[in-house]
Each structure stands twice: as C-alpha cells, then as structure tokens.
C-alpha positions in Angstrom: -40.6 -37.4 19.7 -37.2 -35.6 19.3 -34.4 -37.0 20.0 -32.6 -35.7 23.3 -29.2 -34.5 23.5 -27.7 -38.2 25.8 -29.7 -39.9 22.8 -27.9 -38.0 19.6 -24.8 -38.4 21.3 -25.4 -41.7 21.4 -26.3 -42.1 17.5 -23.2 -40.1 16.7 -21.2 -42.3 18.6 -22.4 -45.7 17.3 -21.6 -43.7 13.9 -17.8 -43.0 15.1 -17.2 -46.6 16.0 -18.9 -48.0 12.9 -16.4 -45.8 11.4 -13.2 -46.8 13.2 -14.0 -50.4 12.6 -14.4 -50.1 9.1 -11.4 -48.2 8.7 -9.7 -51.3 10.5 -11.4 -54.3 7.8 -10.1 -51.7 5.2 -6.3 -51.3 6.6 -6.4 -54.6 7.4 -4.5 -56.1 4.2 -1.8 -53.8 4.7 -1.5 -54.3 8.1 -1.1 -58.1 7.6 1.2 -57.2 5.3 3.5 -54.5 7.3 3.1 -57.9 10.1 4.7 -60.7 7.7 7.3 -58.0 6.0 8.7 -57.5 9.1 9.1 -61.2 10.5 10.6 -62.2 7.5 12.9 -59.2 7.8 14.3 -60.4 11.0 14.5 -64.0 9.6 16.4 -63.1 7.0 19.2 -60.4 9.4 19.3 -63.1 12.3 18.8 -66.7 10.9 20.5 -65.9 7.7 23.0 -63.2 7.7 23.8 -64.0 11.1 23.3 -60.8 12.9 22.8 -60.7 16.0 20.1 -58.0 16.8 18.7 -56.6 13.4 16.9 -53.9 14.7 16.5 -51.9 12.1 15.9 -55.4 9.8 11.5 -55.1 10.6 11.6 -51.5 11.1 12.5 -50.2 7.7 10.2 -53.1 6.1 7.6 -51.8 8.4 8.9 -48.1 7.6 8.4 -48.8 4.5 5.4 -50.5 3.7 3.3 -47.9 5.5 -0.3 -49.0 5.7 -1.2 -47.3 1.8 -0.1 -47.9 -1.4 1.0 -44.9 -2.8 4.4 -43.9 -3.6 5.8 -47.0 -1.6 9.2 -47.3 -4.0 9.9 -43.9 -2.9 9.3 -45.1 0.8 11.8 -47.9 0.6 14.4 -46.1 -1.3 14.1 -43.2 1.5 14.0 -45.4 4.4 17.2 -47.3 3.1 19.6 -44.2 2.3 18.1 -42.2 5.1 18.9 -45.0 7.9 22.6 -45.1 6.3 23.2 -41.2 6.5 21.1 -41.5 10.1 23.6 -44.3 11.1 26.6 -43.0 9.7 26.7 -39.8 10.8 26.0 -40.7 14.4 28.7 -43.7 14.9 31.3 -40.6 13.0 30.3 -38.3 15.9 29.7 -40.8 19.0 33.1 -42.2 18.4 34.2 -38.8 18.8 32.4 -36.9 21.1 30.5 -39.7 23.1 26.8 -39.2 24.2 24.6 -37.2 26.0 22.3 -34.1 25.5 24.1 -31.5 23.6 25.6 -34.4 21.0 22.2 -35.4 20.3 21.0 -32.1 19.3 24.3 -31.8 17.1 23.6 -35.0 15.3 20.3 -34.5 14.6 20.4 -31.2 13.0 23.9 -32.7 11.5 21.8 -35.8 10.3 19.1 -33.7 8.5 21.1 -31.0 7.2 22.8 -34.0 5.0 19.4 -35.5 4.2 17.7 -31.7 2.9 21.5 -31.5 1.2 20.6 -34.8 -0.3 17.6 -33.4 -1.5 15.4 -36.2 0.4 11.7 -36.1 1.4 10.2 -35.4 4.1 10.3 -39.9 5.2 14.2 -39.6 3.9 14.6 -36.6 6.6 13.1 -38.2 8.8 14.8 -41.5 9.1 18.1 -40.3 9.3 17.1 -37.7 12.4 15.8 -40.9 14.1 18.2 -43.0 13.2 20.9 -40.8 14.0 18.8 -40.8 17.5 19.0 -45.0 18.1 22.1 -44.6 17.2 23.6 -41.8 19.8 21.4 -42.8 22.5 22.0 -46.4 22.5 26.0 -46.4 22.5 26.3 -48.6 20.1 29.2 -50.3 18.7 30.8 -48.7 16.0 31.8 -51.5 14.2 28.7 -52.7 13.5 27.3 -49.4 11.4 28.1 -51.9 8.5 26.1 -54.9 10.3 22.6 -52.0 10.7 23.1 -50.4 7.2 22.4 -53.4 5.9 19.8 -54.7 7.9 18.1 -51.5 6.7 19.2 -52.9 2.8 17.6 -55.9 4.0 14.1 -54.5 5.7 14.1 -52.7 2.8 14.6 -55.2 0.0 11.8 -57.2 1.6 9.1 -54.7 1.8 10.4 -53.9 -1.9 8.7 -57.5 -2.4 6.1 -57.2 -0.8 5.2 -54.0 -2.3 4.0 -56.0 -5.6 1.6 -58.4 -4.1 -1.3 -56.5 -3.8 -5.3 -58.2 -3.5 -7.7 -56.8 -5.7 -9.8 -55.0 -3.0 -8.3 -51.8 -3.6 -8.9 -52.1 -7.4 -13.0 -53.1 -6.4 -13.0 -50.2 -4.0 -13.3 -46.8 -5.6 -16.0 -47.9 -8.0 -17.9 -49.4 -4.1 -17.8 -46.5 -2.9 -18.7 -44.3 -5.8 -22.2 -46.7 -5.1 -22.2 -45.5 -1.5 -22.2 -41.6 -2.7 -24.2 -42.0 -5.5 -27.4 -43.8 -2.8 -26.4 -41.7 -0.2 -27.4 -39.3 -3.4 -30.7 -40.9 -4.2 -31.7 -41.6 -0.7 -31.3 -37.5 0.1 -33.3 -36.3 -2.6 -35.9 -39.0 -1.8 -36.1 -37.7 1.5 -36.0 -33.5 0.1 -38.9 -35.0 -2.4 -40.8 -36.2 0.7 -40.9 -33.5 2.8 -41.5 -31.2 -0.2 -44.6 -32.7 0.0 -46.0 -33.1 3.7 -43.8 -29.8 4.9 -42.9 -31.4 8.1 -40.0 -28.3 10.0 -38.6 -30.9 12.6 -38.2 -34.2 9.4 -36.7 -31.0 6.8 -34.0 -30.2 9.9 -33.1 -34.1 10.3 -32.5 -34.2 6.7 -30.2 -31.2 6.7 -28.4 -32.2 9.4 -27.9 -35.6 7.9 -26.7 -33.9 4.5 -24.3 -31.9 6.4 -22.8 -35.0 7.5 -22.0 -36.1 4.3 -18.0 -34.9 3.6 -16.6 -37.9 4.6 -18.2 -39.7 1.8 -15.8 -37.7 -0.6 -13.0 -38.1 0.9 -13.2 -41.6 1.5 -14.2 -41.3 -2.2 -10.8 -39.8 -2.9 -8.8 -41.8 -0.6 -10.5 -44.9 -2.4 -9.4 -43.5 -6.0 -5.4 -42.4 -5.0 -5.8 -45.9 -3.6 -6.7 -47.4 -6.4 -4.3 -45.6 -8.7 -1.1 -46.6 -6.4 -1.8 -50.0 -7.0 -1.4 -50.3 -10.5 2.0 -47.9 -10.1 3.3 -50.0 -7.8 2.8 -53.6 -8.8 3.8 -55.2 -11.9 0.8 -57.6 -11.6 -2.2 -55.2 -11.2 -0.8 -52.9 -14.8 -3.4 -53.9 -16.5 -6.3 -52.2 -14.8 -4.2 -48.7 -14.7 -7.1 -48.0 -17.8 -10.3 -48.6 -15.6 -9.0 -46.9 -12.2 -8.0 -43.5 -14.0 -11.7 -43.6 -15.4 -13.1 -44.2 -12.3 -11.0 -41.7 -10.2 -12.6 -39.1 -13.7 -15.4 -39.8 -11.7 -14.7 -38.3 -8.4 -15.3 -34.0 -9.0 -18.9 -34.9 -10.6 -19.5 -37.3 -7.8 -18.6 -34.0 -5.2 -20.5 -31.4 -7.5 -23.9 -33.6 -7.3 -23.6 -34.3 -3.4 -22.6 -30.7 -2.5 -25.9 -29.4 -5.0 -27.7 -32.1 -3.3 -26.5 -30.5 -0.2 -28.0 -27.0 -1.6 -31.0 -28.8 -2.8 -31.8 -30.7 1.1 -30.8 -26.5 2.8 -33.4 -24.7 0.2 -36.1 -27.0 0.8 -35.8 -26.7 4.3 -36.1 -23.3 3.9 -39.4 -23.4 2.8 -40.6 -26.2 5.2 -39.3 -23.8 7.8 -40.6 -21.1 6.7 -44.1 -23.0 5.7 -43.6 -22.3 1.9 -45.2 -23.6 -0.6 -43.3 -26.4 -3.0 -44.9 -26.9 -6.5 -45.8 -31.2 -6.2 -44.3 -31.3 -9.7 -40.6 -30.5 -7.9 -41.6 -33.2 -5.6 -42.1 -35.9 -8.7 -39.1 -35.1 -10.1 -37.2 -35.5 -6.9 -38.6 -38.6 -6.6 -37.0 -39.2 -9.9 -34.3 -38.3 -9.9 -33.7 -40.7 -7.1 -34.9 -43.5 -9.4 -32.4 -42.6 -11.7 -29.3 -42.1 -9.2 -29.8 -45.3 -7.6 -29.5 -46.9 -11.3 -26.3 -45.1 -11.0 -25.0 -46.5 -8.2 -26.5 -49.8 -9.5 -24.2 -49.9 -12.5 -21.0 -48.6 -10.4 -21.6 -51.3 -8.0 -21.4 -53.9 -10.7 -18.1 -52.2 -12.0 -19.4 -50.7 -14.9 -19.3 -47.3 -16.2 -23.4 -45.6 -15.3 -23.8 -44.8 -19.1 -27.0 -47.7 -19.1 -28.7 -44.6 -15.9 -28.6 -42.0 -19.1 -31.7 -42.3 -20.6 -33.7 -42.0 -16.7 -31.6 -38.8 -16.2 -32.1 -37.2 -19.5 -35.8 -37.7 -19.0 -35.9 -35.7 -15.4 -33.4 -33.5 -16.9 -36.6 -33.2 -20.0 -38.7 -32.6 -17.4 -37.5 -29.2 -15.5 -38.6 -27.5 -18.7 -42.0 -28.5 -18.4 -43.1 -28.5 -15.1 -44.8 -24.3 -13.5 -42.9 -22.7 -12.0 -43.3 -20.7 -8.5 -43.1 -17.6 -7.2 -41.7 -18.8 -4.1 -37.9 -18.6 -4.3 -37.0 -21.1 -1.9 -39.2 -23.4 -4.4 -37.6 -21.4 -7.5 -34.2 -22.4 -5.9 -35.3 -26.1 -5.3 -35.9 -26.4 -9.0 -32.7 -25.1 -10.4 -30.9 -27.1 -7.9 -32.2 -30.3 -9.2 -31.4 -29.2 -12.7 -27.5 -28.4 -11.4 -27.8 -31.8 -9.8 -29.0 -33.5 -12.9 -25.4 -32.5 -15.1 -23.3 -33.0 -12.3 -25.1 -37.0 -12.3 -25.3 -36.7 -16.2 -21.2 -36.8 -16.0 -20.9 -39.3 -14.1 -23.0 -41.4 -17.0 -19.7 -40.6 -19.2 -20.8 -37.1 -20.9 -18.6 -34.1 -21.0 -19.5 -31.1 -18.8 -21.0 -29.1 -21.8 -22.3 -31.6 -23.4 -24.7 -32.6 -19.9 -25.5 -29.0 -19.5 -26.8 -28.5 -23.7 -29.1 -31.8 -22.3 -31.4 -29.5 -20.2 -33.7 -28.0 -21.4 -34.7 -24.2 -21.6 -36.4 -23.3 -18.0 -39.8 -23.0 -18.0 -40.7 -19.6 -17.9 
C-alpha cells in the first residue's frame, strides 16, 4: 500500500532526527574540547594570574577552537588580535566620549575599519566589533584594559595547546564516509537492477525519490575529507597521516561522479518502468554485478585500504558492457550508457586515472 502524506512526513522526521544525532556524535569531541579549554582558560586567568572576572579568557578559547579543525592557528591569532583592537579602541573612546547608542555605533565602525586596515579576516573583524560593543556597553574600568587583553591571550594560548590534541576519529572518518557513499551506490544499483526486471512503476518512483535524496552524503564526505586534512595540518602528532588523507581526498570527486551517474541511471530506469518500456535482462544483470563490485569497493574503503582489490570485478563488468545485446528503446540505451559511466567513475576510485579508466571500457555493442 502506498504511504500517505503523514507517513512520509514521519519518515522524513525520523531521518532528520537521526541525522542531527549523528551530527552531534561527530562533534562531541570538539564540544568537550571547547568546554575543557574554557574552564582551563578561566582557571589560569582567575586563579593563577589573579584577574577578578576574566570574561575574555574562556570566550577567546572557545571562539578560537570552534567546532571545526580548519585553520585553528589562524583563528587563535585573529581572536587574540581582534580582541586587542576592539578593547583598545573601546576603552579609548568610552573614556573620551562616554557610552550610548551613537557612541557604540561610532566605536563599532572604527573597530571594524581598523581591523580591515590591518588586513584581518572575517573572524578578526567580527571579534574587534563584538569586543568593542562589550566594553562600550558595560562601561568597564579603563584601567583593566591590559588585563582584558591578557585574558584574551590566555584563552588563545589554551586554544593553541588544545588544538594540537586531536583524536584519531577525524582521520578515520573520510574512509568510513567514503564506504557509506559506495554502499549507497551499490544499493541504488541493486534496486535499479530489480526494477529493470519487474518493471514496477511505483517501486521505480520510490527508488528515484531515494536517489534524489543522496546529496547530503557527498557533502558529508567532503566535510570529512576537509576535516581530516585540517587535523594533519594543525596537529604535529598527526603529520604522518598527511599522505593517506590526501589520497583519500582525491577520491571525493570520482565518488561524487559515480553517485551522480547512478542517479541518472535510476532516473532512466524509472522512465522506462513508468512508460512500460522493456529493458533487456542483460542490463539488469549488469546492474546487479556492478552493485556487487561496488560493495567490494566499500569493503576495501571501510578496511582503510585503497580499493585496488575491487578493480578486477569492475573490469569484468566493464568487459560485459561491450558484449550485451542492444535495445531499440532509447531509455534502455541510456541505462546501458550510464552503467558504463558508473564503471569508469568507480575504476578511478580504485586508483586508475581518467583516461586509463575510460580505455578499460570496450567499444559499445553494435
């Protein structure tokens, strides 16, 4: 029985909830790291240096660390200098002009202008503006200006030390996510092969909807690859993993193309099923064999290996695409063309070059 609107809404809600939970789990280390860094920064500024209210120390630590590994060293510098610029200008102008709406507007404009003149990045400019607002709004004691800047330095240094301590999970996650993408490609290919056989339009349309909802998988793969590269660049303890991470990052594009080609294959399969146009049985068998080969690619990636061991199975499918019969149905011919395209993309995942992968395909059957 076809699912109703409420059922589909419930399924989407559960999927969204699971995605949010996975996102929280993926960021749990960074959240804990920020929390501990904030506490340590406050302790150092308050209990070691004796500052009465070291507000800027935990703020600088959290902002500098953030919840991503990218450009942490740059963030530490921008937060520290941005706080210094904002605090200095705010202290100077509040003492001269007082505090109020127009004074805050002027202070923010000057702080942001100074940050831009210093060729600061977006975080630098924002911090200069925000800290100037805090100082101007709270009308803090001007004699504490150096103390506030010192607090920012303490927070930045704590963040700098914390940034070098990273878990191994971000280094594993790119391959794990690549395996997830490969498994999804395999599942779509297998389902498409089954639709080619039974020709059920409703099942074909459900499969098409499933294929169209896979964009997030590539986004997560790109994020995982970027995060892994950021880890090896920011932590001296993970530099030895740099080459492996770069090789993994090079697989993002061919996996993206393979998933896109698979979506087109699913669409052509759905068109054929919807219009009751026959697809040769050999095409369905090709899709099923390609799904098995793609599962082998996923297993290799999940085992933290390059997928070269899956190459013979893909080459066998490539050879078979040149021996099957031709069809006079345009949608069926498009299916065969997309199967060949997916094979080329997946051969690149096993380490072959673009031209080498294309040359591995025999001429299309006549």
